C-alpha positions in Angstrom: -36.9 75.8 63.2 -34.3 73.3 64.3 -33.9 70.2 62.2 -31.7 67.2 62.7 -31.3 64.3 60.3 -31.6 61.0 62.1 -31.1 58.5 59.3 -31.9 57.6 55.7 -33.9 54.5 54.7 -34.3 52.6 51.4 -37.4 51.0 50.0 -36.0 47.6 49.3 -36.8 43.9 49.9 -35.0 41.7 47.4 -34.2 44.0 44.5 -35.1 47.4 43.2 -36.9 45.8 40.3 -39.1 43.8 42.6 -40.0 46.8 44.7 -40.7 49.0 41.8 -42.9 46.4 40.2 -44.8 45.8 43.4 -45.3 49.5 44.1 -46.5 50.1 40.6 -48.9 47.2 40.8 -50.2 48.4 44.2 -50.7 52.0 42.9 -52.8 50.5 40.1 -55.2 49.0 42.7 -56.4 52.5 43.6 -58.7 53.3 40.7 -59.5 56.9 41.9 -57.8 59.4 44.1 -60.4 59.1 46.9 -59.4 55.5 47.5 -55.8 56.6 47.6 -56.6 59.2 50.2 -58.6 56.7 52.2 -55.6 54.4 52.6 -54.3 57.0 55.0 -57.6 57.7 56.9 -57.9 53.9 57.2 -54.6 53.8 59.0 -55.8 56.5 61.3 -59.0 54.5 62.0 -57.0 51.4 62.7 -55.0 53.3 65.4 -58.2 54.9 66.7 -59.8 51.5 67.1 -56.8 50.4 69.3 -57.2 53.4 71.5 -61.0 53.3 71.8 -61.1 49.6 72.5 -58.0 49.5 74.7 -57.6 50.0 78.4 -60.4 52.4 79.6 -57.9 54.6 81.5 -56.0 55.2 78.3 -58.9 56.1 76.1 -59.5 59.6 74.8 -61.5 61.3 72.1 -60.2 60.8 68.6 -60.1 63.4 65.8 -59.3 62.6 62.2 -59.3 65.5 59.6 -59.2 65.0 55.9 -58.4 68.4 54.3 -58.5 69.4 50.6 -56.5 72.5 49.8 -57.3 74.8 46.9 -54.1 73.8 45.1 -55.2 70.1 45.1 -53.0 68.9 47.9 -54.7 66.6 50.5 -53.9 66.1 54.2 -54.9 63.4 56.6 -54.3 64.4 60.2 -55.1 62.5 63.4 -54.5 62.7 67.1 -53.8 59.1 67.6 -50.6 57.6 69.2 -48.2 58.6 66.5 -45.2 56.5 65.2 -41.9 55.8 66.8 -38.7 56.1 64.7 -38.7 52.4 64.2 -42.3 52.4 62.9 -41.6 55.3 60.6 -38.5 53.5 59.2 -40.7 50.5 58.7 -42.8 52.3 56.1 -39.8 51.7 53.8 -37.9 48.8 55.3 -41.0 46.5 55.9 -43.0 47.3 52.8 -44.4 43.8 52.5 -45.5 43.5 56.1 -48.8 44.7 57.5 -50.7 44.4 60.8 -54.0 44.7 59.0 -53.8 41.5 57.0 -57.2 40.4 55.8 -58.9 43.7 56.9 -61.1 44.9 54.1 -60.1 48.3 52.6 -56.9 48.4 54.5 -54.7 47.0 51.8 -53.7 44.5 54.4 -51.2 41.8 53.9 -48.6 43.8 51.9 -48.1 47.0 54.0 -48.4 49.3 51.0 -51.0 51.6 52.6 -48.5 54.4 53.2 -47.4 54.2 49.5 -50.9 54.8 48.1 -50.0 58.3 47.1 -48.0 56.9 44.2 -51.3 56.3 42.3 -52.1 60.0 41.8 -49.6 62.2 43.8 -45.9 62.7 43.2 -45.0 62.8 46.9 -46.1 62.3 50.5 -44.7 64.0 53.6 -45.3 62.2 56.8 -45.0 64.0 60.2 -45.6 62.1 63.3 -45.3 62.6 67.1 -45.6 60.3 70.1 -46.7 61.6 73.5 -43.7 63.4 75.0 -41.6 63.0 71.8 -40.5 65.3 69.1 -41.9 65.6 65.6 -40.4 63.1 63.1 -40.7 63.9 59.4 -40.1 61.9 56.2 -40.9 62.7 52.6 -41.5 59.9 50.1 -41.3 60.7 46.4 -42.7 58.5 43.6 -39.5 58.1 41.7 -37.2 57.7 44.7 -36.4 54.4 46.4 -33.2 55.1 48.2 -32.0 57.7 50.7 -35.4 58.7 52.2 -34.3 61.0 55.0 -36.0 61.0 58.4 -35.5 64.2 60.4 -36.4 65.2 63.9 -37.7 68.8 64.3 -38.8 71.1 67.1 -41.8 72.4 65.1 -45.2 72.5 66.7 -47.7 69.7 66.2 -51.4 70.2 66.4 -51.9 67.5 69.0 -50.0 65.9 71.8 -49.5 62.9 69.6 -50.6 61.9 66.1 -49.7 61.6 62.5 -50.0 64.0 59.6 -49.8 62.9 56.0 -49.5 65.6 53.3 -50.1 64.4 49.7 -48.8 66.9 47.0 -48.1 67.1 43.3 -51.4 65.6 42.0 -51.0 64.6 38.4 -53.9 62.2 37.8 -51.6 59.1 37.6 -51.7 56.6 34.8 -55.5 56.7 34.8 -55.5 60.4 34.2 -58.0 61.0 36.9 -59.5 64.4 37.7 -58.3 66.3 40.8 -60.1 65.6 44.1 -63.4 67.5 44.4 -64.5 68.7 47.8 -68.2 67.6 47.4 -67.2 64.2 46.1 -64.6 63.9 48.9 -67.4 64.6 51.5 -69.7 62.1 49.8 -67.2 59.3 49.5 -65.9 59.8 53.0 -69.4 59.4 54.4 -70.2 56.5 52.1 -67.2 54.7 53.4 -67.1 55.7 57.1 -70.7 56.4 58.1 -70.8 53.7 60.7 -67.5 54.7 62.3 -68.7 58.3 62.4 -71.5 57.2 64.7 -69.1 56.7 67.6 -69.5 59.6 70.0 -65.7 59.5 70.8 -64.6 59.8 67.2 -64.8 63.0 65.0 -64.0 62.3 61.4 -64.3 65.5 59.5 -63.6 66.7 55.9 -62.4 70.3 55.5 -61.6 72.8 52.7 -58.4 74.8 53.3 -58.5 74.0 57.0 -61.6 76.1 57.4 -63.8 74.7 60.2 -66.8 76.5 58.7 -66.6 74.1 55.7 -66.5 71.0 58.0 -68.5 68.1 56.8 -69.1 65.5 59.5 -71.5 63.2 57.7 -75.1 62.3 58.1 -75.0 58.5 58.2 -76.0 56.3 55.2 -74.3 53.7 53.1 -71.0 52.4 54.5 -68.3 50.0 53.5 -66.0 49.9 56.6 -65.2 46.4 57.7 -66.6 44.8 60.8 -63.1 44.7 62.3 -63.0 48.5 62.2 -66.4 49.2 63.8 -65.4 51.4 66.6 -67.1 50.8 70.0 -66.6 52.2 73.4 -67.4 49.3 75.6 
């Protein structure tokens, strides 16, 4: 597999101390690993909303997969529009900016959503692809602020476009939480996204070890997703 380094980016705003303090504070806002995982699925839903409520000619069916591996790693994969190099760099360079300001559950206003892994996981690998583009990859580590490399690869991606976040190195964080449980992940996913799951053009599924026979697609019920993320196809 060919790999080419494009650049390195630093997580910095004013000072390392300010960023470290802000990241630690934000990580503390996720009281359990499920909310940490949902920061990434919420990003996917925000992009899905833009696609499903955009120009009719540009709409297509959206698939979002939340996968729990036997080793405790968690993936969030979508077939949305993916990120450009500039947008991927912005995860580090524009930490305090967010397009979801004021949107419930999105962590809006600070732009920390992509750093939610820091609560309970040691690192997050982000792979993303725009339509017609190549796969871009960046790995963020909890203890690393500087020199976060972004590489371009020729590896296959599951969709024509989309974003794939892989959370690894679960350690329970400062709260000493238990690892993610599959049944609880299914329950919490449905509790949070039941309304969004009613959209016929959106498939939001929870998997175990990428096995489609384990797929949980929800049955409706209690939901907490904000009004601004209610997906319609009108």
